[in-house]
N, C-alpha and C positions, 0 to 999 in steps of 0.2 A: 595177446597176439604179438608176434615178433615184428621187428622193423621190416624184415625182408618179406613177410607175408602181406604187409600193407603196401610197402613201396617195392613191389616186385620188379624183377628185371624187365618184364614185358611192359609194365606201366612206365618205367623210366625211359624205355626206348620210345614209347609214344610221346612222352614229354619232350624228349630230345629232338624228335622230328618236328614237333610243333614249335619249338623254341625259335627256330630260324624264321618261321612265318610271323610269329608275334613280333619278333625283333624288326623284321623288314617292314611290317605294316604299322609298327608302333601302336599295337593294340594290347588290351588286357588279356591275360592268360585264362580266358573264360573256361575253356574245356578242361584245362588242368585243374582249375579251382573246383569245378563241379565234380570231377572225379575224386579229388581229395575229400570234399564234403561227403560224398556218397560212401566213402570208405571209413568215415569217422575220424579222419586225421585231425580235423580241427578240434576234436574232443580228446586228443591224445592224453592229456593230463587229467581228464575227468575220471573219477572212479568208475569201475565197471558197473557197480550197482546203480549209477546215475546215467548209464548209457554210453560211457566213454571207454577208452582203450585201457585205462588204468596204468599208463606208463609212469615212470619216474622222470625227473628232470634230465638225468644223464641220457636216458633213452631218447628223449626228445631232441637233445643236442646232436646225438649221433644220427638221428633220422633226418634232421635238417641238413646235415652234412651229406647224407646219401642223396637226398632230393636235389641238392645243389650240383652234384656231379652230372645230372641230366639237364637241369633247367635252373640256373642260378637266379634269374629274375623271378621265376615262380616261387622259388624258395625264399627270396627276399620279401616278396609280397606277403606270403602267408606268415612270414616270420613275425610281422608286427602284431598279428592276432595271437600268435604263440607267445610273444613277449608278455602280453597282458595275462594270458593263462599262466605263464611262468611266475609273474609277480605274485598273483593270487596264491599259487601253489607254495612258493617260497615263504610268503608271509604266514600262511596257515600253519606250515610246518614249524614255525617259530612262535606259535601261539597268538598271532595277530589275525583277527577275523574281519578286518574292515573291508577286504575285497572279496569276501565270500559271495557277494552278489555277482561278481564277475564269473566265478565258477558256476553259479546257478544260471546266469545268462547263457554261457557257452553250452551248458548242458541242454538248454532249451533251443539252441540253434542260432543264437545271436553271433554276429561276426564283429570282432573287436578291431580297432585301429588305434594308432599312436599319434596323438596330436600334441607333441611336446616341442619339437624344434621350431625356432622362429628366425626370420631373417635378421641378421645383425645382433643376435643375442648369443655371445660366446660364453655366457654364464650358465647356459643350459638349464639345469634344474634349480639353480641357486638364485635366479631372478627371472623376471618375465616382462615382456613388452605388451602382453595382452592384459586388457583391463577386466577385472572381475568385480562385479557389484552385487552385494548381498541384499536380497529383498526382505521385506518384513516377514514373509512366510518361510524364510530359510533357504529359498532357492538362490542360485547364483547365475547372473547373466554375464556372458563372456563376449568381449569384442577385441578382435585382433587377427593376426595372420599366422597360420601354421604352415610349415613347409615339409616336404618329403613325407606326405601322408600316404604311405604305401597302402595298397588294397582299396584305393579310393572308389572304384566302381562297385565294390562288393560289401564294404563294411556296413554295419547297422548301428554300432555304438562307437563313439570316439572319446578316448581318454584325453582330457585337456587340463591345463592349469593356467592361472593368471594371477596378477597382483591386485589385491584389495587395498587401495590407497587409504581407506578409512581406518583399517586396522594394521596396515603395513605388513600384511601376511601374504603368503603364496597359497592360493586355494586350488585344490585338486578335486576334479569331479568328472562326470561323464555326461555327454550330450548325445541325443539321438540324431541320426541323419534325417534331415528334413529342413523345415523353416529355420533360418538363421545359420545354417551350416552349408556354405556354398563352395563346391569344388571348382577351382579355377581352370581346370582342363589344360594346364600348361606343361605337361610332362612330355618334352621332346628333347631327349638327352643322348649323350654319347653311348651309354650302355644301360643295362638293367631296365630296358624299355618296357617289357611286359609287366613290370611291377605297377606301372601307372601311378606313380607316387606324386599325384598332383598337390599343389598348394591348396590350402583350405582357408577360406575367409569366414571368421566368426562374426556375425552381425546380430547382436542381441540373441545369441544362442543360449538357451536356458538349461541349466542342470537342475532338476528337481532336488529338493532338500535331501531326499534319501539317496541321491546319487552323488552328493558332495561328501567325500570320505576323509579329507585331510586338510588341515590348515597348519602351515609350517612357517617358521621364521625365515626371513631372507638370509641368504648366504649359506655356506656349507652347513649341513645339518646331519646329526647322527640318527635321525628318525629312520625307522626300519623301512618305511616306504621308499626313501631315497636309496638305501642299500638294495632293496628288492628290484627297483627299476634298473639301476646300474647293473646289477648282477645278471638279471634276465636278459636285458638288452645286449650287453657286451658279450655274454657267452653265446647267445643264440645267433647274433650277427656274426661273431667270429666263426661259428659253425658253417655259415654259408661260404666263407672264404677258405676254410679247411676243405670243403667239398671241391672248390675250384682247384686248389693246390693238388688234391687227390686226382682229379680228372686229368690235369696236365701230365702227371706222371704216367697214368694209364695210357694216354694217347701217345706220349713220347716213346714209351716202351713198344706200343703197337707199331709205330712207324719205323723204329729202328729194326724191328724184326721183319718188317715188310720190304723196306727199301733195299735195292740191289744196285751196286755200281755198274758202270759200263763193262768192267772186266769180270763181272759175275760175283764179286765178293759182296758180302752183306755189310750194311752199315752197322749192324750190331757188333761187328768186329773192329769198328773204328774206335781207337783209344780215346780220342777227344770226346766223341759222342757218348761213350760209356761213362767218362768222367762227369760230363754234364748231367746225365741221367742219375748217376749215383748221388751227386750233390743234391739234386731235387728230391730224391727219395729220402735222403737223410733229413732234409728239412721237414718232409712230411712225417717221418717217424717221430721226430722230436715234437712236432706240432700235435700229432695224434696223442702222445703221452700227456702233453700239457692240457689239451682239451678234455681228456677223460678225467684227469685229476681235479681240474677246476669244477667241472660239471658234477662229478661224483661227490666232491666235498660240499658243494652247495646242497645237494640232495641229502647228504648225511648230517647236515647242520654242524659242520666242523667250525669251530671258533678260531679264525685266524687273526682276530683282533684288527689292529691297524695295518696288517699285511693284506687284507682282503682287496682293497682298491688297487694297490700296486699289482697284485696278481691278476685282477680282472682286466685292467687296461693293458697289461703285458700280453695277455692272451689275444685280445682284440687287435693290438698293434702288430704282433708277430704273425697272426693269421693273415692279415692283409699283406704284409711285407712278403711272407713266404709264398702266398698265392701269386703275387705279381712276379716274383723271381722265377717261380716254377713255370708260369705261362711264358715268360721270356725264354726259358730253356726250351720249351716246346716249340717256340717260333724258330729257334736255331736248328732244331732237329727236323721239323716237319717239311721245311723247304718252301719254295716260292708259291706252291699251290695254296698254302694257308693264307697268303696275302690277299687273295681274292674275296670279294664280298660274298657272304653266305657260307663260308667255311666255318666249322666249329671253332677253330683256333681264332679266327678273326672276331667272332662273337665273344669268346672268352676273354680275349685281349681287351675289348672294350668294357665288358661287364666288370672285370676285376679292377678297373680304374675307380669304380665307386668306393672302393675300400679307403681311398684317401679322405673321404668326406664324412664318414660316420663319426659321431662322438664315440670315444674320445680320440681326437686326431693325434698324430705323432708328437706334436709339441706339447699338447695337454697331458698326454700319457707320460712323457719325459718329466714334466713338472711334477706330476703326481708321485712318480717314483723317487725323484730327487728330494721332494719335500718329506717323504717317508724316511729317507736315509739321513737327510741333513737339516730338516726343519724348513719352514717357509722362508722365502726370500724376504729380506728386510726392505721396508719402504725407503 
C-alpha cells in the first residue's frame, strides 16, 4: 500500500485539527495513535506475509515526514516505536538477527519505546548512568532514570541499556511496561506536547535472559547495533523536522496567495516576500534530496564506511536547522494573526524548538564531522 493510501489527506486533516487540542490540553495523541494502529502504520516495516505493510526504510522515512506536516508531536511520538522497527530492519538486512524478536513483537501488536537518553549523560550510547546487574539466570535488572520516553502512555516494551560494573560492559535489553518501570508524568514542555515523552524511572526493572540482546564495551563501538540505533534514530527523527520544514513552505505559499494589501495588490507580488519563500523552498529541496539519499542508501545497504556517521548527523542537524529557519520565514509572511495562541504557526514555532535537543546536537555533530576530516582532538 502507498504512503498516501495510509496517510490520506483526510486523515492528515483530522490529525491537524486535533493537534491544537492535544497541545492546549497537554494530552497524549490518543485518537491519532488509535487510527494509526488500525491502519497498520505501526507495522509499516513488517513483511506483508506477517501482517505488515511491507514498506522499506525509505518509505517509512517519507511517511514520517508526511505525518509531521499535519501533527509533528504525533509523528515524534510514534517515531520512537518506528526507530526500534527500523533498527531491527536495518540489522536484519545486514545479516544480524539479534533483534528479530522486535520484528516478531511488532507483528504481534506490541508497541516499542526508546529508553536510551539519561539526564547528565552526554556520552549517549557510549556510557550509562543506569545500573545493570546480571542475575544467575541470565536476566538483567536495571536501575536508573531515562528521559524523553516518547509514547509513554501507549508503549508495551521499552528498549533500555545500562552499565554492568562487574564486567564493565554496557548491557542492552528490553523490559515490559509494568512493575519496576515507572512513568514520572512530568511532560509539561514548550512544544511537542502530545508526544507525552515522560521520564521513566527503572526500579529493579527486569529484562528476561531472552530479551537481553547485546553486551558492548564502553566507549565508541563499531558494533552493528550502535550503527543501527544511530542510523534509524537520526534518520527518522530528521524526517519529523523535514515535515515541519515542508509544512512551513506550504503555509507560507498559501498566505502569500491569499493576503491582499489595502490597495488591492497581492502579497504574492511583493519581491521581499517572494525572496523569503524561495529561500525556504530551496532549503526544502536540498533537504528532500539529502533525506532520500540517506534513507535510500540505508535500505540498499550501501557501504559508506567511516562517512556514515558524518552523513547521518548532518541530515539530523540540517533538518532541524532548516525547519527552524523555514518556520521563521512563515512567521514573517503570515502576519500578526499567527502570534495568537492556537494558530498553526504558533504551534509549529514551539514544536520545532525540540530540534535543538535530540541527539546528536549541533556541537556533537560538528565534532563528529571534524573528527572524520581531521582526526580526534588531542588531550
